[in-house]
C-alpha positions as semicolon CSV with decimal commas, in nm:
position;residue;x (nm);y (nm);z (nm)
1;M;-25,646;11,881;-0,465
2;Q;-25,523;12,199;-0,620
3;D;-25,480;12,295;-0,977
4;L;-25,109;12,345;-1,074
5;Y;-25,173;12,639;-1,309
6;T;-25,348;12,874;-1,039
7;G;-25,301;12,670;-0,694
8;K;-25,662;12,697;-0,635
9;P;-25,898;12,415;-0,559
10;G;-26,055;12,261;-0,876
11;S;-25,909;12,067;-1,159
12;V;-25,611;11,865;-1,129
13;V;-25,318;11,868;-1,387
14;V;-25,113;11,568;-1,402
15;K;-24,755;11,672;-1,483
16;L;-24,468;11,453;-1,554
17;P;-24,136;11,532;-1,390
18;R;-23,937;11,717;-1,655
19;L;-23,664;11,442;-1,639
20;V;-23,930;11,162;-1,717
21;L;-24,050;11,395;-2,010
22;V;-23,720;11,461;-2,136
23;V;-23,616;11,071;-2,128
24;L;-23,934;10,974;-2,310
25;L;-23,887;11,238;-2,564
26;A;-23,496;11,160;-2,601
27;A;-23,589;10,776;-2,660
28;A;-23,837;10,883;-2,928
29;A;-23,580;11,134;-3,074
30;S;-23,309;10,870;-3,108
31;A;-23,569;10,631;-3,283
32;Q;-23,658;10,925;-3,512
33;Q;-23,333;11,096;-3,565
34;L;-23,427;11,420;-3,400
35;T;-23,186;11,698;-3,306
36;D;-23,162;11,859;-2,967
37;W;-23,332;12,139;-3,098
38;D;-23,630;11,946;-3,210
39;L;-23,635;11,760;-2,878
40;L;-23,610;12,100;-2,690
41;R;-23,901;12,239;-2,914
42;L;-24,109;11,923;-2,843
43;V;-24,065;11,945;-2,460
44;A;-24,152;12,334;-2,488
45;E;-24,473;12,240;-2,692
46;S;-24,575;11,975;-2,438
47;E;-24,530;12,199;-2,139
48;R;-24,744;12,485;-2,325
49;Q;-25,033;12,237;-2,403
50;A;-25,039;12,123;-2,040
51;I;-25,067;12,472;-1,924
52;E;-25,331;12,559;-2,195
53;R;-25,523;12,244;-2,077
54;A;-25,496;12,349;-1,695
55;R;-25,615;12,694;-1,784
56;K;-25,929;12,553;-1,961
57;R;-26,010;12,331;-1,672
58;D;-25,974;12,619;-1,443
59;I;-26,205;12,829;-1,657
60;D;-26,468;12,542;-1,655
61;Y;-26,450;12,506;-1,270
62;R;-26,503;12,862;-1,217
63;R;-26,793;12,867;-1,461
64;R;-26,959;12,571;-1,282
65;L;-26,884;12,721;-0,927
66;L;-27,065;13,039;-1,044
67;A;-27,355;12,834;-1,200
68;E;-27,400;12,628;-0,870
69;R;-27,389;12,962;-0,666
70;F;-27,657;13,126;-0,901
71;N;-27,870;12,840;-0,862
72;T;-27,858;12,841;-0,482
73;L;-27,925;13,202;-0,514
74;L;-28,249;13,136;-0,729
75;E;-28,358;12,856;-0,479
76;A;-28,320;13,085;-0,182
77;L;-28,514;13,375;-0,354
78;S;-28,785;13,135;-0,446
79;Q;-28,806;13,015;-0,099
80;F;-28,811;13,365;0,038
81;S;-29,095;13,469;-0,195
82;E;-29,307;13,158;-0,105
83;A;-29,278;13,240;0,278
84;Y;-29,332;13,606;0,222
85;N;-29,640;13,526;0,010
86;R;-29,796;13,273;0,248
87;G;-29,792;13,536;0,519
88;Q;-29,957;13,764;0,279
89;G;-29,702;14,038;0,314
90;N;-29,759;14,073;0,683
91;V;-29,447;13,853;0,791
92;W;-29,086;13,901;0,727
93;P;-28,926;13,544;0,672
94;A;-28,586;13,654;0,844
95;S;-28,428;13,308;0,809
96;R;-28,506;13,318;0,437
97;A;-28,375;13,662;0,397
98;R;-28,062;13,554;0,545
99;A;-28,044;13,261;0,334
100;V;-28,067;13,513;0,025
101;R;-27,821;13,727;0,195
102;K;-27,564;13,451;0,223
103;A;-27,624;13,319;-0,127
104;W;-27,561;13,643;-0,278
105;A;-27,241;13,698;-0,064
106;D;-27,124;13,362;-0,201
107;I;-27,187;13,471;-0,555
108;E;-26,984;13,796;-0,515
109;K;-26,692;13,575;-0,369
110;C;-26,659;13,399;-0,706
111;E;-26,338;13,523;-0,896
112;G;-26,409;13,761;-1,191
113;F;-26,775;13,819;-1,088
114;R;-26,747;14,185;-1,103
115;K;-26,516;14,202;-1,376
């Protein structure tokens, strides 16, 4: 599913349709004698909080993705070094080198990696 804040895969935001939110807040307003201005302020605050939660979930998703890709790179480097050392430096483990290259390319694809 896509994040409604960024439109990218990751966390999902459950967003009530505006009409449902307004009706719920209007019912609460009538019970508490809130003015139209108070109701509008509540709707705006609710939307602001939803956007902030979505932004935080998106940041957490990106951090997790970078950590997973970094761990993949470390594993690929470890496997490469083991294969290289096993050959006592006389054998170049091409498949392991390709895995390292791919893991590095995946890290570079992470948004914000070079910022």
